[in-house]
Structures are given as C-alpha cells and as structure tokens.
C-alpha positions as CSV (number, residue, x, y, z in Angstrom):
1,X,64.8,11.0,2.6
2,X,61.6,10.3,4.5
3,X,60.6,13.9,4.8
4,X,57.0,14.8,4.0
5,X,55.6,18.3,4.3
6,X,52.0,19.5,4.3
7,X,51.6,22.7,2.2
8,X,48.2,24.4,2.6
9,X,47.1,26.6,-0.3
10,X,49.3,24.4,-2.5
11,X,47.6,25.3,-5.7
12,X,47.8,29.1,-5.2
13,X,50.4,31.6,-6.3
14,X,53.0,31.2,-3.5
15,X,51.9,27.7,-2.4
16,X,52.6,26.2,-5.8
17,X,56.0,27.7,-6.0
18,X,56.9,26.5,-2.5
19,X,55.5,23.0,-3.3
20,X,57.6,22.9,-6.5
21,X,60.8,23.9,-4.6
22,X,60.2,21.1,-2.0
23,X,59.7,18.6,-4.7
24,X,63.0,19.6,-6.2
25,X,64.5,18.8,-2.8
26,X,63.1,15.3,-3.0
27,X,60.5,16.0,-0.3
28,X,57.1,14.4,-0.5
29,X,54.5,17.2,-0.6
30,X,51.0,16.8,0.8
31,X,49.1,19.6,-0.8
32,X,45.8,20.9,0.7
33,X,43.7,23.3,-1.3
34,X,39.9,23.9,-1.5
35,X,40.1,25.8,-4.8
36,X,38.2,28.7,-3.5
37,X,36.6,30.5,-6.4
38,X,38.1,33.9,-5.4
39,X,39.7,33.6,-8.9
40,X,39.5,31.0,-11.6
41,X,40.1,27.5,-10.3
42,X,41.6,26.6,-13.7
43,X,44.5,28.8,-13.0
44,X,45.2,27.0,-9.8
45,X,45.0,23.6,-11.4
46,X,47.4,24.7,-14.0
47,X,49.8,25.8,-11.3
48,X,50.2,22.2,-10.1
49,X,49.4,20.2,-13.3
50,X,53.1,19.2,-13.9
51,X,53.9,18.1,-10.4
52,X,55.0,14.4,-10.2
53,X,54.4,11.4,-8.1
54,X,55.8,12.8,-4.9
55,X,52.9,15.3,-4.8
56,X,49.5,14.3,-3.4
57,X,46.6,16.7,-3.4
58,X,43.7,16.8,-1.0
59,X,40.8,19.0,-2.0
60,X,39.5,20.0,1.4
61,X,38.8,23.2,3.4
62,X,41.3,23.9,6.2
63,X,38.3,24.7,8.4
64,X,37.0,21.1,8.2
65,X,38.6,19.7,11.3
66,X,37.5,16.1,10.8
67,X,38.9,16.0,7.2
68,X,42.1,17.7,8.1
69,X,42.7,15.3,11.0
70,X,42.1,12.5,8.6
71,X,44.8,13.8,6.2
72,X,47.4,14.4,9.0
73,X,46.6,11.0,10.5
74,X,47.0,9.1,7.3
75,X,50.0,11.0,5.9
76,X,51.9,11.6,9.1
77,X,53.8,14.6,7.8
78,X,57.1,15.7,9.3
79,X,56.3,19.4,9.0
80,X,53.8,22.0,7.8
81,X,54.0,25.1,5.6
82,X,50.7,26.9,6.0
83,X,49.9,29.3,3.2
84,X,46.2,28.9,2.7
85,X,44.2,32.0,3.5
86,X,41.6,34.5,2.3
87,X,43.8,37.1,0.8
88,X,43.4,40.7,-0.1
89,X,42.9,43.9,1.8
90,X,40.0,45.4,-0.1
91,X,37.9,42.2,-0.4
92,X,38.2,41.8,3.4
93,X,36.3,45.0,3.9
94,X,33.3,43.4,2.2
95,X,33.5,40.1,4.0
96,X,35.3,40.5,7.4
97,X,33.4,37.5,8.9
98,X,34.5,35.2,6.1
99,X,38.1,36.4,6.4
100,X,38.1,35.8,10.1
101,X,36.6,32.3,9.7
102,X,39.1,31.1,7.1
103,X,42.2,32.8,8.3
104,X,41.8,32.5,12.1
105,X,39.8,29.4,12.5
106,X,41.6,27.6,9.7
107,X,45.0,28.4,11.2
108,X,43.9,27.1,14.5
109,X,42.8,23.8,12.9
110,X,46.1,23.5,11.0
111,X,48.1,24.1,14.1
112,X,46.1,21.6,16.1
113,X,46.4,18.9,13.5
114,X,50.1,19.5,13.3
115,X,50.5,18.9,17.0
116,X,48.3,15.8,17.1
117,X,50.3,14.3,14.2
118,X,53.6,15.0,15.9
119,X,55.0,17.3,13.3
120,X,58.4,18.7,13.9
121,X,57.7,22.3,12.9
122,X,55.3,24.8,11.3
123,X,56.0,27.7,9.1
124,X,53.0,30.0,8.3
125,X,52.3,33.1,6.3
126,X,51.6,36.4,7.8
127,X,51.7,39.8,6.0
128,X,53.4,43.1,5.9
129,X,49.8,44.6,6.4
130,X,50.1,43.9,10.1
131,X,52.3,47.0,10.4
132,X,49.4,49.3,9.4
133,X,50.5,52.9,8.8
134,X,53.5,52.8,11.2
135,X,55.4,56.0,10.7
136,X,58.8,54.4,11.3
137,X,60.5,52.8,8.3
138,X,61.7,50.3,7.4
139,X,59.4,48.0,9.4
140,X,61.1,45.7,11.9
141,X,59.7,42.6,13.4
142,X,59.8,44.1,17.0
143,X,57.9,47.3,15.9
144,X,54.4,47.7,17.4
145,X,51.7,46.0,15.4
146,X,48.6,46.9,17.5
147,X,46.9,49.0,14.8
148,X,46.0,47.1,11.7
149,X,43.7,49.1,9.4
150,X,41.9,46.3,7.5
151,X,40.1,43.1,8.5
152,X,42.7,41.1,6.5
153,X,45.5,42.6,8.4
154,X,43.7,42.0,11.7
155,X,43.3,38.3,10.9
156,X,47.0,38.0,10.1
157,X,48.0,39.6,13.4
158,X,45.6,37.2,15.1
159,X,47.2,34.3,13.4
160,X,50.6,35.4,14.8
161,X,49.2,35.5,18.3
162,X,47.7,32.1,17.9
163,X,50.9,30.7,16.5
164,X,52.8,32.1,19.5
165,X,50.4,30.5,21.9
166,X,50.7,27.2,19.9
167,X,54.4,27.2,20.4
168,X,54.2,28.1,24.1
169,X,51.7,25.3,24.8
170,X,53.1,22.6,22.6
171,X,56.8,23.5,22.3
172,X,56.6,23.0,18.5
173,X,59.0,25.3,16.6
174,X,56.8,27.8,14.8
175,X,57.6,30.6,12.4
176,X,55.5,33.4,11.1
177,X,56.6,35.1,7.9
178,X,55.6,38.6,7.0
179,X,55.4,38.7,3.2
180,X,55.8,42.0,1.5
181,X,53.8,42.4,-1.8
182,X,54.9,39.2,-3.7
183,X,54.9,39.2,-7.5
184,X,56.1,37.0,-10.3
185,X,54.8,34.2,-12.5
186,X,51.4,32.7,-11.3
187,X,50.6,35.9,-9.4
188,X,46.9,36.2,-8.6
189,X,45.1,38.1,-11.3
190,X,43.6,40.6,-8.9
191,X,47.0,41.9,-7.7
192,X,48.2,45.1,-9.1
193,X,51.1,44.0,-11.3
194,X,49.1,41.2,-12.9
195,X,46.1,43.4,-13.3
196,X,48.0,46.3,-14.8
197,X,49.8,44.1,-17.3
198,X,46.6,42.7,-18.6
199,X,44.9,46.1,-18.8
200,X,47.8,48.0,-20.3
201,X,48.3,45.2,-22.9
202,X,44.7,45.4,-24.0
203,X,44.6,49.2,-24.1
204,X,42.2,49.5,-21.2
205,X,42.4,52.1,-18.4
206,X,44.1,51.1,-15.2
207,X,42.4,52.2,-11.9
208,X,44.9,54.1,-9.7
209,X,43.9,54.9,-6.2
210,X,45.5,58.1,-4.9
211,X,48.1,60.3,-6.5
212,X,50.6,57.4,-7.1
213,X,52.9,58.3,-4.2
214,X,52.0,55.3,-2.0
215,X,54.8,52.8,-2.0
216,X,55.3,49.0,-1.6
217,X,58.3,46.8,-1.0
218,X,57.8,44.4,-4.0
219,X,59.3,41.0,-3.5
220,X,59.9,38.5,-6.3
221,X,58.5,35.0,-5.8
222,X,61.8,33.2,-6.0
223,X,63.1,35.3,-3.1
224,X,60.0,34.5,-1.1
225,X,60.4,30.8,-1.7
226,X,64.1,30.9,-0.6
227,X,63.0,32.7,2.6
228,X,60.2,30.2,3.3
229,X,62.5,27.2,3.0
230,X,65.2,28.9,5.0
231,X,62.7,29.5,7.8
232,X,61.5,25.9,7.6
233,X,65.1,24.7,7.9
234,X,66.1,27.0,10.8
235,X,63.1,27.5,13.0
236,X,64.3,24.7,15.3
237,X,67.0,27.1,16.6
238,X,64.5,29.8,17.6
239,X,61.4,28.1,19.0
240,X,59.0,30.9,17.9
241,X,60.1,33.6,15.5
242,X,58.7,36.3,13.2
243,X,60.6,37.1,10.1
244,X,60.2,39.8,7.4
245,X,60.5,38.6,3.8
246,X,60.7,41.6,1.6
247,X,62.6,43.1,-1.3
248,X,64.2,45.9,0.7
249,X,63.6,48.5,-2.0
250,X,60.2,50.3,-1.8
251,X,58.8,51.6,-5.0
252,X,56.0,54.1,-5.5
253,X,52.9,53.2,-7.3
254,X,53.7,55.6,-10.1
255,X,57.2,54.0,-10.5
256,X,55.7,50.6,-10.6
257,X,53.2,51.6,-13.3
258,X,56.0,53.1,-15.4
259,X,58.0,49.8,-15.0
260,X,55.1,47.6,-16.1
261,X,54.2,49.9,-19.0
262,X,57.8,49.9,-20.2
263,X,58.0,46.1,-20.1
264,X,54.6,45.7,-21.8
265,X,55.5,48.3,-24.4
266,X,52.4,50.5,-24.2
267,X,51.6,53.9,-22.7
268,X,49.0,53.4,-19.9
269,X,45.7,55.2,-19.6
270,X,45.2,56.2,-16.0
271,X,41.8,56.1,-14.3
272,X,42.6,58.2,-11.2
273,X,40.5,57.4,-8.1
274,X,40.4,58.2,-4.4
275,X,42.4,56.3,-1.8
276,X,40.7,53.1,-0.6
277,X,39.9,52.4,3.1
278,X,42.3,49.7,4.4
279,X,45.2,50.5,2.0
280,X,48.4,51.4,3.8
281,X,50.5,54.3,2.7
282,X,53.8,52.4,2.5
283,X,55.6,49.2,3.2
284,X,59.3,48.6,3.6
285,X,60.9,45.5,5.2
286,X,63.8,45.8,7.6
287,X,65.7,42.6,6.7
288,X,68.3,42.8,9.5
289,X,66.9,39.8,11.4
290,X,66.2,37.7,8.2
291,X,69.7,38.4,6.9
292,X,71.3,37.5,10.1
293,X,69.2,34.4,11.0
294,X,68.1,33.1,7.7
295,X,70.9,34.4,5.4
296,X,68.0,35.9,3.4
297,X,69.1,38.3,0.6
298,X,66.7,39.1,-2.1
299,X,68.3,39.0,-5.6
300,X,65.6,40.0,-8.1
301,X,64.6,43.6,-8.5
302,X,61.3,44.9,-9.7
303,X,62.3,45.5,-13.4
304,X,63.8,42.0,-13.9
305,X,60.9,40.4,-12.0
306,X,58.3,42.2,-14.0
307,X,60.0,41.1,-17.2
308,X,59.9,37.5,-16.1
309,X,56.2,37.8,-15.1
310,X,55.4,39.4,-18.4
311,X,57.1,36.5,-20.3
312,X,55.2,34.0,-18.3
313,X,51.9,35.8,-18.8
314,X,52.4,35.9,-22.6
315,X,53.2,32.2,-22.6
316,X,49.9,31.4,-20.9
317,X,47.5,34.0,-22.2
C-alpha cells in the first residue's frame, strides 16, 4: 500500500487516536502538530511516543503557509484528515481573534496545500456547537446552523463554508464531521469528564455551571475514530458532505457527574455556579445520515467509556 495521510493535530486527543488507527491499517501517517501550550505538551508527546516508523512528525503551525507547502510538496500525501484547531467554547470567549486565526486561516491553508499537492480527499473536524441552541432535537445535518453562540462555534461553521467552497472550486471530495462531546483515554484535561475525574479522586469540589439539567450527547473516542475512517473511505461517493458523529444518547450534566463519581468511587462535592455564556443547553446527534451512508453505529455507552477512561487515567497518573 502506498497510501499516505496527513493528520493535523496528530498529537492531540482525537488526532493521536486517528493516527494510531491509520497506522494499524498500514498507512503512512504524516503528523502535523505545533504542540500549542493550551495544555501540557508532555501529554501530547506521550500520546504519540509509541508510534512506529510509518509515522513522521512535523512540528509546525498550520497557519505557516510556506512550511505547510513544504511538507505537502515533499511528502506528497494521498489524503488529509484535518483535526488541528483551537478547541473549547469558554476559552474562545477570551480570545476570539486567536480562534478565528487558527481555525479559519489554518483550515484555508490546509485545504490549499491539499489541492496543490493533488490529494484525493480531505476529511475535517467540525463540531456539534454549530447547532447553537436549536430547539429541534435530535440535530440533523440539514437543520439551520446560522446562529452559533460562541466564537468557537462560529469558527467551525466558517470552516464548513470554506470546505464547501473548496470542493466547489477544486472538485476535491471533502467531508466535514460534526463531533459530539468526545471522551475516552487521552481526553484533554480541561474537558468535563477528565476534569471531574481528577477533582473527585482528589476530594476537591467540582465546578458545575447551572442546575445540572443541561445535556450532552457523549461520544466515545473509538466510535469517533470509526466514523472518521468511514468518512475518509466513503467521501468519494458524495463530493461534499456533512456528517454527525455522536453517541445518540444525550445525558444530563447531573447524570454524567453521578456516572463519573460511581466509577471513581467517591461522593462529589459540588461547587454550583451560574450558566456560562456560549454554553449550549443540549446536544443530540441525529445519526440517520451517518448510519445510512457511513454505516456508523456507536457501540460504547457513557458508563463503559468512563470506566475505560478511568482505567487509563490511573495507569498514567
């Protein structure tokens, strides 16, 4: 097999799992990551430490057009899975310019380099946050998404529009994947499940915004990876396509906390706070399109996934 895939954000939570799955397929993986200090770079390096000889890493910023063109020119990848981004709703409220720069400009650079290098396809990460506070649930890909409520969500919607234009102009098959609250081993330490595990285990209070009734469609990392690879394999048949990748089982914040506490084995201390600007009230993925076109069916529920994440956390703490 002469397939070689660029994975941006390759040392991150989702990126490292996707890169690992590609390596298991026998694909050469060209990893790109700038090790942004949003959280400890040591964690990211640990994510990819065991990757073998078919993995090559370039430590560059996706906004650096000259360096990115150099990588694509020398590596001549057959495809791209673009996962690099500034992530997080609340941090985007503090740095909307930085989020727009990395997510929007960076995506434009990646797509341009993919076209110049003659790549066969691109798959890129979007987010369930683009749905905002849509009242209709579950969220379907053809629902209106004109009302994002955070800078992060707005950048992800902008990336979808850029990707559509890229496909229209170049003809390159291009997929945008709307991820729904991904969790599991290697999860970013700022995300709720990882953060609550750490705080509950140490006996510290956990900050809870709102009354606990907000809900999320938590999606285990292995299911996300399966969906990403299915989209990469099948986008040729669709040209441009948006797909939801979710767990199809929304869980309230209170229920999630109870699940984490039960797995950790401690009673949590709650630090109740007001709702945060930018946080959506609920997410829930309509998987009709993904099931039909990608044969995507999530198999790991919240309880089982949290147990796996807890086992991983204890092995690395």
